Every structure is written in structure tokens, then in C-alpha cells.
C-alpha positions in Angstrom: 3.0 14.0 18.4 3.6 12.5 22.0 6.8 10.6 22.5 8.1 9.0 25.8 12.0 10.0 26.0 14.1 7.6 28.1 15.2 8.9 31.2 19.2 9.1 30.3 18.5 11.0 27.4 20.9 14.0 27.0 19.6 17.2 25.5 21.1 20.0 23.6 19.6 23.0 25.5 18.2 26.1 23.4 16.3 29.1 24.5 14.3 31.2 21.8 12.8 34.6 22.5 10.4 36.8 20.6 12.2 39.0 18.4 9.5 41.7 17.5 9.1 43.1 21.2 6.5 45.9 20.3 2.8 45.4 20.0 1.6 46.0 16.5 -1.6 47.1 17.8 -0.9 49.7 20.4 2.9 50.2 20.1 3.4 49.1 23.8 6.1 46.8 24.7 5.5 43.0 24.9 6.5 41.2 28.1 7.0 37.2 28.7 3.8 35.8 29.8 4.6 32.2 29.7 7.1 29.5 28.2 6.8 26.3 26.2 9.2 23.5 26.4 9.6 21.1 23.3 12.0 18.2 22.7 12.7 16.8 19.3 15.3 14.8 17.4 17.9 16.3 15.1 21.0 14.8 13.2 23.2 16.7 15.8 21.5 14.9 18.8 18.2 15.6 20.8 17.3 19.2 21.5 15.4 20.7 24.5 13.8 23.8 23.2 12.4 26.5 25.4 10.2 29.2 23.7 9.6 32.5 25.7 5.9 33.5 24.9 5.2 37.1 25.0 2.0 39.3 25.2 1.2 43.0 25.1 1.7 44.6 28.5 -1.4 47.0 27.8 -4.3 45.5 29.6 -6.7 47.5 27.3 -5.0 46.1 24.2 -6.8 43.3 22.2 -3.3 41.4 22.1 -3.0 41.4 25.9 -4.6 37.8 26.1 -2.7 36.6 22.9 0.5 34.8 23.5 3.2 35.2 20.8 5.9 32.5 20.2 9.4 33.0 18.8 9.5 33.3 15.1 12.6 31.1 14.8 10.8 28.0 16.2 9.2 27.2 12.9 12.7 27.1 11.4 13.8 24.3 13.7 10.7 21.9 13.9 6.9 21.7 12.9 4.4 22.0 15.7 3.6 18.9 17.8 6.5 17.1 15.7 9.3 14.9 17.4 11.7 15.4 14.4 13.5 18.6 13.5 13.4 19.7 9.7 16.6 17.9 8.9 15.4 14.4 10.0 11.9 15.2 8.5 13.3 16.0 5.0 15.9 13.1 5.2 13.0 10.8 5.8 10.9 11.8 2.9 13.7 12.0 0.7 14.7 8.3 1.6 11.0 7.3 1.3 10.1 9.0 -2.2 13.3 9.7 -4.0 15.2 6.5 -3.0 12.1 4.4 -2.3 13.4 3.0 0.8 10.8 0.9 2.8 9.5 1.9 6.4 11.5 -0.7 8.2 14.6 0.1 6.4 14.1 3.8 7.3 13.5 2.7 10.9 16.6 0.8 11.1 18.9 3.6 9.5 17.5 6.1 12.0 18.3 3.8 14.9 21.6 2.5 13.6 23.1 5.5 12.2 21.6 8.5 14.2 20.4 6.8 17.4 16.9 8.0 16.8 14.5 5.2 17.6 10.9 5.5 16.1 8.2 3.0 15.5 6.9 2.1 12.1 3.6 3.8 13.0 5.3 7.2 13.8 7.4 6.9 10.5 4.3 6.2 8.4 2.5 9.3 10.2 5.7 11.6 9.1 5.5 10.1 5.6 1.9 11.2 5.3 2.7 14.8 6.6 5.7 14.8 4.0 3.0 13.9 1.1 0.7 16.5 2.3 3.4 19.1 2.4 4.6 18.3 -1.1 1.1 18.1 -2.4 0.4 21.5 -1.1 3.7 22.8 -2.6 2.6 21.2 -6.2 -0.7 23.2 -5.9 0.8 26.6 -5.0 0.0 29.2 -7.7 3.3 30.8 -7.7 5.3 27.4 -7.8 3.1 26.3 -10.4 3.6 29.2 -12.6 7.4 29.2 -12.1 7.5 25.7 -13.3 6.0 26.6 -16.8 8.1 29.7 -17.4 9.3 29.9 -21.0 6.8 27.0 -22.1 5.0 27.8 -25.2 2.1 25.4 -25.0 0.4 22.5 -23.1 -0.2 18.9 -23.7 -2.6 17.4 -21.4 -3.5 13.8 -20.6 -6.1 12.0 -18.5 -6.5 8.6 -17.6 -8.3 6.4 -14.8 -6.8 3.6 -12.7 -9.2 1.2 -10.6 -7.3 -0.8 -8.3 -10.2 -3.4 -7.7 -13.5 -3.7 -9.4 -16.1 -2.0 -7.4 -13.6 0.4 -6.0 -13.0 4.1 -6.7 -11.4 5.0 -10.0 -8.3 7.4 -9.6 -8.4 9.8 -12.4 -5.1 11.6 -12.8 -4.5 14.7 -15.1 -0.9 15.0 -16.2 1.0 17.7 -18.5 3.0 15.7 -20.8 5.7 18.3 -21.8 6.9 18.9 -18.4 6.1 15.4 -17.0 4.1 16.9 -14.2 1.0 15.5 -12.5 -1.4 18.2 -12.1 -4.0 16.8 -9.9 -5.7 13.2 -9.1 -9.2 12.8 -8.2 -11.2 9.7 -6.9 -14.5 9.2 -8.5 -17.1 6.7 -7.6 -18.6 7.1 -11.1 -17.1 7.8 -14.3 -20.2 9.5 -15.9 -19.9 12.2 -18.2 -20.9 14.8 -15.4 -18.2 13.6 -13.0 -15.5 13.7 -15.6 -16.6 17.1 -17.0 -15.9 18.4 -13.3 -12.3 17.0 -13.5 -11.9 18.7 -17.0 -13.2 21.9 -15.7 -10.7 22.0 -13.0 -8.0 21.2 -15.4 -9.1 24.3 -17.5 -9.1 26.5 -14.4 -5.4 25.5 -14.1 -4.8 26.3 -17.9 -6.1 29.6 -17.4 -4.0 30.5 -14.3 -1.0 29.7 -16.5 -2.3 31.6 -19.4 -0.8 29.2 -21.8 -2.7 27.7 -25.0 -3.5 23.8 -24.8 -2.0 22.1 -27.9 -3.7 18.7 -27.5 -5.4 16.4 -25.3 -4.2 12.5 -24.9 -6.5 9.9 -23.6 -7.8 6.3 -24.3 -10.8 8.2 -26.0 -13.6 6.7 -23.6 -16.8 8.4 -24.5 -16.9 10.6 -21.3 -13.5 12.0 -22.2 -14.1 12.4 -25.9 -17.4 14.2 -25.1 -16.1 16.3 -22.2 -13.0 17.5 -23.7 -15.0 18.6 -26.7 -17.2 20.6 -24.5 -14.8 22.3 -22.0 -11.9 22.7 -24.3 -13.5 23.5 -27.5 -11.2 23.3 -30.7 -8.4 21.6 -29.0 -7.2 18.3 -30.8 -7.8 15.1 -28.9 -5.4 12.4 -29.7 -5.5 8.7 -29.0 -2.9 7.4 -26.4 -0.3 5.4 -28.3 -0.4 2.6 -25.6 -4.0 2.2 -25.8 -3.8 2.3 -29.6 -1.2 -0.5 -29.6 -3.4 -2.6 -27.2 -6.3 -2.4 -29.3 -4.3 -3.2 -32.6 -2.7 -6.1 -30.6 -5.8 -7.7 -29.4 -6.0 -10.7 -31.8 -2.2 -11.2 -31.2 -2.7 -11.0 -27.4 -5.6 -13.5 -27.2 -3.1 -15.8 -29.5 -0.4 -15.1 -27.0 -2.7 -15.9 -24.0 -3.7 -19.3 -25.6 0.2 -20.1 -25.9 0.6 -19.3 -22.1 -2.2 -22.0 -21.5 -0.4 -24.5 -23.5 2.9 -23.8 -22.0 1.6 -24.1 -18.5 -0.2 -27.3 -19.4 3.3 -28.8 -20.3 5.1 -27.3 -17.4 3.4 -29.1 -14.5 4.2 -31.1 -11.3 6.7 -28.4 -9.7 5.3 -29.3 -6.3 5.4 -33.0 -6.8 9.2 -32.5 -7.6 9.7 -30.2 -4.7 8.1 -32.7 -2.3 10.3 -35.4 -3.5 13.4 -33.2 -3.1 12.4 -32.3 0.3 11.8 -35.9 1.3 15.4 -36.6 0.0 16.7 -33.7 1.8 15.0 -35.1 4.9 16.6 -38.5 4.4 19.9 -37.0 4.1 19.8 -35.0 7.1 18.7 -38.1 9.2 21.7 -39.9 7.7 24.1 -37.2 8.7 22.6 -36.9 12.0 23.5 -40.8 12.3 26.9 -40.5 10.7 27.6 -37.5 13.2 26.9 -40.1 16.1 29.5 -42.6 14.8 33.0 -42.3 15.8 34.5 -43.0 12.2 32.7 -41.8 9.1 34.1 -42.5 5.6 35.1 -40.0 3.1 32.6 -41.5 0.8 29.6 -41.2 2.8 30.4 -37.7 3.9 30.6 -36.9 0.1 27.4 -38.5 -0.7 25.5 -36.5 1.9 27.1 -33.2 0.6 26.4 -34.2 -3.1 22.5 -34.8 -2.1 22.4 -31.7 -0.3 23.9 -29.8 -3.3 21.7 -31.3 -6.0 18.7 -30.7 -4.1 19.4 -27.0 -3.4 20.0 -26.9 -7.2 16.7 -28.5 -8.2 14.5 -26.4 -5.6 16.1 -23.3 -7.3 15.0 -24.5 -10.6 11.7 -25.1 -9.7 11.3 -21.6 -7.9 12.6 -20.1 -11.2 10.1 -21.9 -13.3 7.2 -21.0 -10.9 8.2 -17.2 -11.2 8.2 -17.5 -15.0 4.7 -19.1 -15.1 3.2 -16.5 -12.7 4.9 -13.3 -14.7 2.2 -11.7 -16.6 4.1 -8.5 -17.3 4.7 -7.3 -20.7 2.8 -5.2 -23.2 1.9 -5.5 -27.1 5.2 -5.0 -28.2 6.8 -7.7 -25.9 3.7 -10.0 -24.9 3.8 -11.9 -21.8 3.6 -15.4 -23.6 6.7 -14.6 -25.7 8.5 -13.6 -22.6 7.5 -16.8 -20.7 8.7 -19.0 -23.7 11.9 -17.2 -24.0 12.5 -17.9 -20.2 11.5 -21.3 -20.4 13.8 -22.0 -23.3 16.8 -20.5 -21.1 15.8 -22.6 -18.2 15.9 -25.8 -20.6 19.2 -25.0 -21.9 20.7 -24.3 -18.6 19.4 -27.8 -17.4 21.0 -29.4 -20.7 24.3 -27.6 -19.9 24.8 -28.8 -16.4 24.7 -32.6 -17.0 26.9 -32.3 -20.0 29.3 -30.3 -18.2 32.9 -32.1 -18.3 34.0 -33.4 -15.0 36.4 -31.0 -13.3 35.7 -28.4 -15.9 33.5 -25.2 -16.0 30.1 -25.6 -14.8 27.2 -25.0 -17.1 25.1 -21.9 -16.9 22.1 -21.7 -14.3 
């Protein structure tokens, strides 16, 4: 990845040489034929790396035209990468382990380590990190190591469609070790396409040499038929979440109707906000006029301050209620309508407590 270094950058100079100076083909000595210069960031500061490239000294050898770089170069940074391994791993850890945003990573790199990178550059390195992690997850030796001592496998499959008409992402996961085996995007979820996904899962099972205790899914027809065909005799269980959702359908329909009725009662938020904003504008104009007068009474100042404070409280309540009305989270065990009712009751109680709070005493809960 190309990078334009500032002219005043101070680099730490490092030179690497090829350790193996004998040609493996003809056993003749290798000689330095060229060099490669690289610059990249580390947590110890920018590095200017000079790599001496060698070739076989025997003109008749097939390796005579082949340049060989120092083995230690890859231990410092990836090819065509402006970040050393220390910065690269730090970036991936912050993004995926701590869930930092790209702007947050960019700001931290700049403020703490003096490493200025654009959002696009960070996103590209994040993609590279993802690719490397995915490759490591699929490494056969690492895969086997993760299942040492395991007696059996419990597999699950489910599909996620971001929007109607888009590809569905099918994910196969092993429940016992809580490990995602692989994910495949399919345009069609017909039996043949799902069967190919299950065949791939069977190949991974054969690699481990472990028995499959059971499969878990939402039991759509393609899953039921495919698992029965590819994993003969393996029990197929219904996902508890899907089971609860099916059992709770009548209750969730009633819950949805309750949400509609609550939304009908809680209306006019924008009208209230517009009225408050108009009062704020009037109060601001009054404050500006008062500031132009040489003497302003304490009562006038208190009135302006009280108007601003009360307006802020009202707008906060409106914002809270709007968030409650737009919250659709919750499952069968805690449906969204019930959550909405509980939250609206809390808001109502908070509004009642504030006016009833004694003057000069503790304020009500908001």
C-alpha cells in the first residue's frame, strides 16, 4: 500500500541480509544482486528497512536470475504494508475484540502513536486482518487442535437475510465449542444449494474424526431433508428460540396490537417539541435584549434561566419517549409491547414525581 511520508519524518535504519548464503540447487555461494527499501510504522517509531537481495553466483544455475530476500523481513511487516506487525495486530484487536470504530482507531493511532492513517487505509487493513483470521480458522491443524479431548459434535445451521431479495448468509456453527465453522452466501435456499453446504460440513466432521451428536436448526424443509440425507441417523432437534417463537405467535400478535394502541395514545411529540423550540427562541431573544440593557433585574434573569431549563427537560422527555416507541427489541420471553408499556409507565411516574417534588427538596427521578 503506497504511502506519502512527510519530508521531516525521522526513520530508524535497519538493514537485513539473507542468512542462507548457499544456493540449494548447485551449492554455489549466493551474492548480493540488488536491494529493496521499505518504510513502515511500528510502535517504536517509523522504520526504514533495507533488504539485501541475493542470487546464485553460478550463471548456469536455474536460480541465477532469482532474487531471494532476507527471511527476517516477514517477521517485521507484511509485503506492501505500511504497518509493522505490532501495529497491525493492535489495530485488529481494537476493531474486533474491543469493537472500536474506524474513526476511534484512527484518532488513537494519531494521538498516542503519531501514526496518521486515513479511514480508507484502516478499513483496508481491517479487511486484511479478517482474511488472515478466517484463513487461520480454516487451517486443518489449528482446527483439529481446537477439538482435542472433545467426545462429540453438536452442529447448527441457520440463515440470515439482511433484506428481501438479497443473498442469504448460511452459517454452520459447532455449539459445544461455540465455534463458527464457515458461512456461505446463497442466492437460492433450495434443497440442492443447502445440501452442498451440509456436504462441506460433513467433510469438516470427517477431518476431525468425531461423531455428530445432533443437528439443531429451525427445521425448514431444506434443512430437514438435507440433514437426513447427508447425516443419516443423526438426531435433528428444533432450535429452542424458533420453537418459542412459534408457540408464542398468538401472544406476539396480541402484543403487536397493544403496541399499536399505545402508539395511538402517545402522539403529538413533534407538536410539543415545536412549541418548546418556539419558547426557546423567544427566551433567547429576550436574553439578547436583556444583555443590551445596562441593568437587568434578578427576576428577569431567573425567568430566562428557568425557561431554558424547563425546555431542556421537556425535550429530553420527548426524546426518551420517541426512543421507547421505536424500540422493537425483545423476544417471546420479553415481548416488545410489554417492554414498551413498562418504559412508558416509568416515564409517566417520573413526570408525576417532578411537579410533586417539594420546593428546595430532592428532585424527582427522571
